[in-house]
N, C-alpha and C positions, 0 to 999 in steps of 0.2 A: 476794818482795815482793807476792804476792797479786794478780796481774793480773786474775784472774777476778772479784775483788771490786772492784778499783779502777777498771777500765775501765767507762765508761758511755757509752751513745749520747748524742750531743749535736750541736747545730748550732753551728758555730764561725765561720761567715762566711768561711772560707778558700776562695778559688777560685784555683787555680794558673793561670798563663798557658798559652795554647796553644803547642805547639811551632812555632816559626817560624825557619826556616833563616837564619843570618847567613852569607852566602856568603863573606865575607872570611876566615872561619875554616876554610873547606874546603881552603885551601892546605896542601900537605904535600909532602914529598920522598920518594917511594917508594924511592929509591936510598940514602937516608941510613942509615948504620949507627950513628949517634950514640945513646948511651944517656943518660938523665937519672938523676942520682943522687938517690934519695929516702931515703937513709940517715938523714938528720936527722929526717925524719918518722917513720921506723921506730923510732928511739931514743926519740922523744917518746911514741909509742904504748906502747912496752914499759914505760916508766917510769910512765905515768899512766892506763892502762886497768885496770879491775878486773872480773873475771868473777864472777858470782853464781850460786848454785845454781838460781835460778828461770829461768836461761837468758839473762839480760841481761848485756851488757857496758857498763859505765858509766865516765864520765870523772871522775877525782878532781880536779875543778877547784880546790877549796879547798886542795889540797895540792901544786899545781904549783909547783915551785921557781922562783926568779928565773932560775936558770941555764937551766932547761928552757923557761921562757917566752921568754927571750932567744934560745935556739936555734930556737924555733918562729918567732919574728919573722925571724931570719936566713934560715930556710928559705923562708918566704913571699916575702921580698924577693928571694932568689936565683931563685926560680921566675919572679918578675916581670921579671927581667933576661934571661931566656932567649928566643932567637928561635924560639918554638915552631913557627912556620910552616915552619921548615926541617927539621923532624923527620919521621920516618915515622909513619903513622897509629897504629900500636900504641903508640908512645911518647907521642903526643899524647893518646890516650885515658887512659892512666895519669896523665899530667900534669894533665889537667883534673879528674879525679876526686880525686886527692890534693890538688890546690890548693884545690878547693871544700871538702873536708873539713877541711883544715888552717886555711883562712881562717875557717871557721865556728867552730872551737875557739878560734882567736885572738880572734874577735869576742866570744864568751862571756867569755873571760878579761878583755877590756877593760872589760866592763860588770858583771863579777861583784862582788857576788852578785846574781843574777837568777834567777827561778824558771821563766821561760818565754821562749823566744826571741821570741815575738810582742811582748813588753814592751820590746824594744829598738827603739823606734819612731824609726828614723833615715831611713826611706825618704821621698823627696820626695812632696809632694801632701797635700791636706787629708784624704783618706781613705786614707792610706798604711797598710800592714799590715806590721808588723815591719821587719826590716832588709833584706829580700831585693832591694829595688829600688834601694838606695843603691849608687852607684858606688864600690866599695871596693877595686877592683883596677885596676892599669894594666899592660896587657900589649901589648908592641910599640906603645906610644904610644896604645892604645885604652883608654878608661875603661869598665870592666865591672862589673856587679853580679853577685851570686850567681844571680839569675834569668836573667841573660844566659848564664852558664855552663851552667846546667841546661837552659833552655828554648830557647835560640837556638844553642847549640853541641852539647852532648851528646845531647839527645833527637833533634833533627832530623838531625844528621850521622851518628850511629851507629845510631839506630833499634833499640836493643836494650832490651826492656822490663825486663831485669834491672838496668838502671841505677838503677831506683827502689830497689833493695836496697843499692846501693853508696854512695849519697850520704848524708852525715851531716846530719840536720836538727835535731840537738841536742835531741831529744825522746824520752821513754821510749817513746812509741808508735811511734817510727821504727825501722826495722831497725838492728841493732847497728852501731856503728862498728867495722870490722874491725881486728884487731890487726896486720895485715900490709898494708903499702902495695901499691897496684896497680903492676904493671909490665907491660911488653908481653908477657912470657912467662907471666904467671900470671893474666891477666884472666879467661879462661874459667873457670878453677878457682875463683877468688874470686867471680865472678858466681854460679855454681851454689851455692857454699857459702852465700853471703848469702841467696839465694832460698830454699833449703831451711831455713835457720835461722829466717827470718821466718815462712814459711808454716806451719811445724810448731811455732810458739810461739803461745800464746793471744792475744797482742796482734796477731797476723796473722790467724789463723783459729781459730774455735771452733765446735764442733757440740755442742749441748745438746738432747737429746731430739728430734733431727731438725731443730732450728732452727739456721740458719747465721748467725753473726755474723762479719764480716770487718773488717779495717782500713778506715778511710775513705780510705786511699790508693787502694783499688780503685774508689772512687766518683770521687775527684778525677781519676784518670788512666784511667778506663774506656776512652777512645778508644785508648789505647796497648795495651790488652788485648783488642783486637778490636771495641771499641765496643758490647759487649753483656754481659749477665750470663753468657750461655753462654761467651763468650770468657774471662771472668774465671774461671769454674768449670773450664774446660778447662786453663787455666794452673795453677790450684791443684792439680788432680789430677796434673799432670805432675811437680810437685815435692814432692808429699805423701809422707810416710813411709807404710808399709803400713797402720798402724792408722788414720791420718787418711784415707788413700785409701779404705778400706772405708766410713768414715762419709760421705765425699763422694760415693760411688758413686750413692747414691739421691737426692742433693740436686739440686733443679732451680731453686731460687731462693735469693736472699740476703735474709734476714729483717731484718737490722740492720747498721749500720755504726757504728764508733766509732774514736776516736783519743785518746790521752792526751798532752797537750802539755807536761806537766811536764818540766823540764830533765833530761837524762840524766846526772845528777850522782851519783857514788858517795857513799853516806852514810857 
């Protein structure tokens, strides 16, 4: 798909919220052995994700069957009925990631055709930006937005920077939507896979004649990566493949940031 040609530095006006802990969602039961079934989400992913030679995994939104769309609706609704506060932390982590990703896909399907998630302008307020502040989930009687899940639950409660690679923002510039749902037992493996996959792809990190261009994700969330360019560079080197690691070894600054908002739709 020619990411080296298509990605271009741009100012997009997007400023993500700061992480702010919502104490109500810190509740959990460390003794719980209950497991949450994400099989319906796994089947949807298996049927509707497409892998491409350029390293991207895209969603075949235009070819999602009525049966698959209905099954996705049933899955999201089932997640909404669970008393998630009664589960152990590992199950909760997988629950919030999978629910965020599934609800984002469901949102795209509801407004499809759309070429950019920012164009789904349903958030409240005169200067609203995209769909992320709209309360589109009801969990244990609480109305939540996607921003609530990301910035008030996942980021502050788990404080794992690899979460940025796990969440589906429905954009080509975003990390791939993984074909395997998160579970309590596979989260570490999937976090590392997602981090390596993004960092070692041109939409994540590119070095050209010593000049470093990285995803705008590292600008938006720099506080999570140590609050400095050095923190970002250290993180990139940690997950870089050998060839990229050699290129990054001599790099001391970030020369440009970019991000491609086009929908992650399989052509």
